[in-house]
N, C-alpha and C positions, 0 to 999 in steps of 0.2 A: 400107178396113179397118174391120173392126167392133170396136169396144171393148164387151165386155158382163161384164166383171168388174173389180172393185177392183184386182185384180193387173194386169190389161191397161192399167187407167188409169195405175197408177204408173209402169208400165214406158214407156209412151208420154210421159208428162210427163217422165220421167227421161231418155228420148232427146231431147226438145226442148230441155231444159236442156243436154245435151251438145252439142248444136247450138249452141246461145248462146254458151257458155263457148268451144267451138273457134272460133267466128266472131269473138269480142270479143278475141281475141287479136291478130288481124290488124287489127281496128277500133282497138283502144288502140294499137296500133304507128302507125297512120295519125294518131290524134289526137295522140300524144306528139309527132310530127313537126311536124303542123300548128298546135298551138296555140302563140299567141305568149307568153303569160304564163308565165315560167319555172317557178313553182309548179304550175300546172295541167299544163304539161309533165310535170313529174317526178311528180305524182300519177298520171297516165295511165301511165306508164312502170313506176311502182312496181306499179300494180294490174295491168299487163300480166303482170308476173312472178307475182303472186299467181294469177292467172288460170289460167297454165299449171299451176300445182300444183292448182287446183281441178279442171282437166281430168283431171289424174292421178287425183284422188279419186273423180271420178265413174267413171272407168275400174275402179277398186277396186269400187265399188258394183256394176257390171256382174258383175264377177266373182265378188264374194260372192253375187250372186243366180242364178250360173250362166246368165246371159243375155249374148247377143253385143251389144257396145258399137256401137249403130248412132244415127245421128242422124235426128231429124225435124224438118222446118223449124218455125220458131217465126215466125208470121207479125208477131207484135208487135214483135220484133227487127229485123224486115227493114223495117217500118214506120218505126221510130225511126231506122235507119240512110238511108232513103230521104228522109226528111224533113232530115237533117242534110246530105246531099249535095244536095238542093234548095236550102238555104239557101246552102251554098258557091258555088253556080253564081250566086246573087243578090247575094251580099254580097262587097264589096271590102276594106271596113274590118277590119283584123285584130283590133281590140279587140271589135268587134261580133262578128265569128266566135267570140272566145272565149268570150263570152256565151252563143252557141250550143253550143258546145263543153261548157261547164259545165252547160247545161241537159240535153244529151243525156247526161252522166253521171249526173247526179241522176235522171234518168227511168229510165236502164237500171238503176241500182242498186234503185230502187224496185220495178222489175218482178222483177229478180232476188231481191230479198229476199221477195216476195210468193211467187214461184214456190218457193222453199226452204222456206217456211212450209207450203205446200200439200203438198210431198213429205215433210216431216217428219210433218204430219197423218197422211197416208195411210200411212206407214212405221208409226206408231203403232198405227194402226186395225189394220193388216196384222199385227201382231206380229213386225215384222222387227227382228232383233237389233242390238246396237250396232255390228256391221261395216257396216250400211247406215246406220244413223242418225247415227253420230259423224261420218263425212265429210260428209253434208248438213249437219249442224250448224255444222260447221268452215267450210264454204262460207258458210253465211247469216251467220255470225259476221264473216267477212271482207267481205261486201257491206254489212253494216251499218255496221262500222268504215269502209269506202271512202265510203259515203253521207255519213257523219258528217264526214270530211275535206274532202269537197267543199263541204258544208254551210257548214262553217267558211271555206273559201276565199272563198265567195260573200259572207262578211261581213269578210274581211280588208282591211286598210288599201289594199293595194295594187289590189284590185278596187274599193276605193270610189272612188278616184280616176277608174277607169275608168266607174262609175256616174254620178259627176259629169260626167264629159266628155259622155256619150251621153244623159243626162237633159236635156231642154229646161228653162231657168230660167223 
């Protein structure tokens, strides 16, 4: 497929993000089940529900553009997920796995924030109206909030005991 217009690039990137959000609903369900730390489990479960709403917002964007809602693979998400699965196959310690899950969450949120920033930039350059821009901005805001929550969790006292246990003296 050849992309030769700004509109084509926007739609392609939108379809990639649609893929990401749909895949993350399942991934977040797995993480919410796999995480040992209760706050981490709850964070993943809460974000899974937000992600379902984000999928609906993206579908509304496709509708506003009068473009079919299709997915395009996003190799960066697939790579993060493959890395997580690789660590799961090599690590037996539940606390150590929680650090992997926390890092996966932070990485994924950072990628999503960057993607939504790019989509918003393209939407502005294309002169697209608020029916397109507002859902993208709402999704960005939620990703930013989730990243902040995960970052706060990394510094929380219950994680500090984990860091203390895993860090050599």
